N, C-alpha and C positions, 0 to 999 in steps of 0.2 A: 143768900141765893147762890147757887152753883154757877161758876163760869161756864158758858156754853160756847166753846171755841169753834172756829171753822172746821178743825179736823174732826170734831164730833159728827159732822155731817156725813162722814163716811159710814157711820154705824146706823144712822137713822134714815138715810136715803138709799133705798135698795132698787129703784128702777131708773135711776139716772137724773132725779131732780134733787135740788137742795133747798131746804126750807129754814135753815137756822141762822141765827145772828148772835153775836156776843152779848148784845144788850137784851135784857129780859123784856119779852113782849114785842120786840121789833118785828119779828117774823109774822106774828099774828096781825099786827097793824098793817103790814104790807099786803097780807092776804086779803084784807077787806077792800082793797082797791078795785076788785073785780065787780063793781056795782054797775047799775045801769048808766050812771053818770060818773065815769071813772075820774078820780082826782089826779091832779098833778103832784109831783114830789113836794113842791112848796106848800100845797094845800094839806097834804097828808102828814108831813113831818116837820119838825121844828128846825129853824135856823138853816134852811137850805139856801145857799147863796149863788151857786154856779149852775147846777143842774135843776133849775126851778121848774122848767116846763116839760120835763120828761114825764111819762106816766108814772104814778107812784109805785106801781108794781115792778117797774124797771130799776128802782133805786138799789134794792138789795142785790140783784144779779150784777149790777154795775160795781157795787162795792166788792163783790166777790171777784170780779175781774181785776180790780186794783189789787186785792189781797194776793191773788195768784201771780200777778205780774211782778210784784215786789217781794213775794215770799214772806209776807208778814200777816199778822192777825189784826183784828179791829183795833186793839189797844195801842197799836203803833201810832195811830193818829188820834184816836178817840179816848176820852175819859170813860173808863169802864162803868156801865150802867147809867151814864149821863152823856149820851152820844151827842147831844146838841151843844155842849159846852165847847168853847174855843180856847181852852187852857193850854193846849199843846201846840208848839211851834210847827210840828209835822203836819198838823191839819191845815194850817194857814199856807204852808208850802204846797201841800197837795192841791189846794184850790188854784194856786198860781200855775201849777203844772197842768192841771186840767184845762185851764184857759189857754195855755200855750199849745197843748195838743190840738184843741178844737180850732185854734187860729191857723195852725199849720195845715190841717186837713181842709179847712175852708178856703184858704188862700192858694194852696198849691195842688190840692187833689179834689177840687169841686165838691167838697163836703164829705167825700167817701173816707171811711176810717182806715186810711192806709198807714198812718203813723199812730201808734198807741202807746200806752204806758210800757208795754212789754218791749217795744222797739228799742228802748234804751236800757231798761232795767234788767231784762232777761232773768227774772226771778230773784234779783238782789235788791235790797232796800235802797242802795245808793248806786247809781249808774257809774260805769267806769269809762272815762274819756280817753284813756291811753291804751293802745293795743297790748294784749297780754303776750308775754314771752312764754314759749312752751317748746319742749323738745319734740312734742308730737305735732306735726304739721297739720293734722286733721282736728286737733283739739279746739274746742270752743267755736266750732263753726255754727253759724246761725241756722235755726231750724228752717225747713222749707216753707215758702210762702203758702198761706192757706188758700189763696185765690188761684183759680185755674186760668191758664192762658186762653185767649180767644182762638176759636177755630180748632180744627182737628189736624194735628201735626203727626198723628200716628195712624195713617190710613191702613197699615198692614195689620193692625190689631183687630180682634173680633169686635163686632158692633155691640152697643149696649143691649139691643134687642136679643142678640144671640146669647149674651152672657146671662141676661135675666131669664131667658127660656131654659138655659142649662141649669141655672139655680133652681128654678121651679121643678124641673124634672128630677134633680138630685134629691130634693126633699120628699118626692113621691108623686108629684103632679097635682094639678088643681083639684081634680075630683076627690082624690084621697085626702087632700088637705081640708077641703070643705066638709068632709064627713065628720071632722072633729068639731064638736060643739062646745065642749068644756075640757079643761085640763087642770089637774091638781098635782103639784109637784112638792115634794118634801126633801129636805136636805140640810145643809149647813152653810152659813155665811161666815167667812173669815175676814176680819178687819182689825188692823193694829195688833196682830198677833193673837187675837182671841177668836175662838169658834163659838157660834151660837146656832141653835136650831132655827130653821126658816121654813115657812110654807108659802106657796105661790098659787093663787086661785085665778084661773082665766076662764072667760066665757066669750064666745064669738058674738060680734066680730071684734070688739075692742074694749073689753072690760078686764081689769087685772088688779088684784090685791096681793100685796106681799106682807107677811107678818113675821117679824124677827123677834125672837125671844131673848132679849138681852139681860145682862145682870141687873140693870136698874129698872127693868120693866119692858113690856112689849112695845115695839115700834111698828106702825102700819103705814105703808105707802099705797095709795089706791087711786084708780082712775076708772070711772064708770061709763065712759063714752062721751060724757059731757063735762062733768066736774071732776076735779082731782084734789086730793088732800093728803096730808101727812100728819100723823099723830106720834107723839113721843111722850114719855112720862111727864105729865104736868102741862102739856100744851097741844095745840092743834094749829096747823097751817093750811090755808087754802091755796092751791096752786095758782100761780100767775099764768097769764096767757102763754108765755114762752115755755113754762114748765109743763103745761097741759099738752103743748105741741110735741114735746119730747116724750112725754108719757104715752101719748097716742101711738107713737112708733113702737114703743116697747110692748104695748098692750095688743097690737094688731095680731091676732092669732093666724091671720092669712097673709102676713106681710110678703112672703115670697110670691104670692099671686097678685097682691095689691100694689106692689112697688111702682109699676109702670102707670098705674092710675093716680097714685099720689103725686108723682113727679112727671113732668112732660119733657124736660130738657136734661139729657144725660151727656157726659163726656167720658171717654175711655182713655186710660193712660196705663203704662206699665206700673204695676204696684210693687211695693217693697215686700220682702219676705215676711211671712207671719208664721211663727212657730216652725220655721225651717221650710215652709212651703212657698213656692213662687205664686204670685197673685196677679190678677188684673184689677185695676182700680176703676170703679165707676162712680163719678161724682155727679151730684144733682144739686142745683141751686135751690135756694129757699122758695117755696110756694106758699101762698096764703094758707095758713093753718098747719104748715109743715116746715120744720127747720132744714137748713142746708145739711146735706149728709155726704159722706164718702163710704163706699162699700168695697171691700177687698174680697174678691172671689178666688178660691183655690183654682189654679189653672187646670189641674188634673180632674178634680171631682166636681167642680162647679159650686161647691158649698160656700156660704158666706162665713168667712173667718174673722172679719173685723168690720165694725161699723162705727164711724165717727160722726157725731152730731155737733153742730155749731149753734149756740144760742146767742143771738144778737143782743148787745147791751148798748148803752149810750156812749161807751168809750171803746168797745171792741168786742170780740167774740169769745165766749166761754166754750171750750171744747169738752166733750165727754166721749171716751172711747170704750167700746165693748168688744172684747175678744171672745169668740165662741170656739169651743173644743169638745172632744169626746161625743161626736154625733152618733146616735144609735137609732135603729128602726124601732118604732113603737106604734103599734096598731096601724101599720101601713105608711107611716110618715117618719121622716128622719129629723130628729130634734137634738139640740146640744144638751148634754148633761153637765156641762161645766162652762161657766163664763166669768170673765173678769171685767169689772168696770173701773176705769181710771180717769181721774181728773188731775189738774195741775197740783192739787194739794194732797193727793194720795190715791189709794185704790182699795177695792175689796173684791173677794172672789166668792162665787156661789157654786157649790157642788151638789148635784141632785142625786138622791139615792132611790127615790120611789116616784113613779109617775102613774096616775090613773086618768084615763080619758073617757069622755062621754058619760061620766057619773054625775050625780047631783052636786050642785054648789049652792050653799046657803045664800039667798038673795039679799039677806041683811048685810052681808059683807060689802055690798055695793051702795049702801045708804050712807050719805055723809054724816059724820058725827056731830054731836053738839059742839058749840063754839069752844067750850072749855071742859073737856072730859076730866073726870076725877083721876088723881094720880094712880098709877099701877102699883100693885103690891106684890 
């Protein structure tokens, strides 16, 4: 059986969700936890000793958070294809570290996940306890904190309402936007130095299917407004609740008009430069059914240049960043023809070459697949 490493997720996850695990069948098992009576991690998986009571569907995203925080893959702690075994010292150490983190947050931060694996590891398997020496005074500075300060300390900035209005006007306005009922995009996806054809099928208000034609067979990532799934050669994964929340943001054909309905509390801050353009940052805290997001708007055009989503796990937040570029007017609305999605373990880019709007879309694309589809040839 082929090793399915975390980095392979870059190829098979094309709308911002991740469904893979190094152990064969682990992703499929996690996907089954979205039942009417969801199981805990201890009920769903073998030999869970610390994170027993978290929902089973949170276990894999939590493992992904650890992987990204330490810059390692599953086999650093686990025996390949025998994930429940305790043969490796690293796995026992990891359990102690998880207990330590949870205790620190419980005792000093009221249970909020202020201290995480990344706080000390910063992408390295072993944390460094001694300050690094460097000729560059700015080297190795910690990344900015992901939480926003309370209150509005930038009263001179535009309001969130003004920036969202400008964004909606920049893409063509609500009336023009809602005239688009379907969208079919064709182009290429580039990941790990390889380009492959891709098609993206969207239907209002929030259905979207991406089909990547990879060397090993086709990969499909889909969300039909209620359910989400990802198929890859030899397997299928049902999206977890957190994955569906992220997929819904990507699938919303009218996001520019819907943003203020999806989120109620916004904060405006000066944004960093994106592709050489000055931005305003509009942050929104997580709402039921919607992940916490940050939106970076071009100060001049008002267009959305970057969107960062945060998926909550039992140990910390998994970020995903989408950068949008090459906006073009198509049938009265302005849409990006190029975007890049980045996660801690890598990135991929999509470049669109053809767009057809308000044409027919095969409804079978939005039907969930069988549990175990036959391998692609």
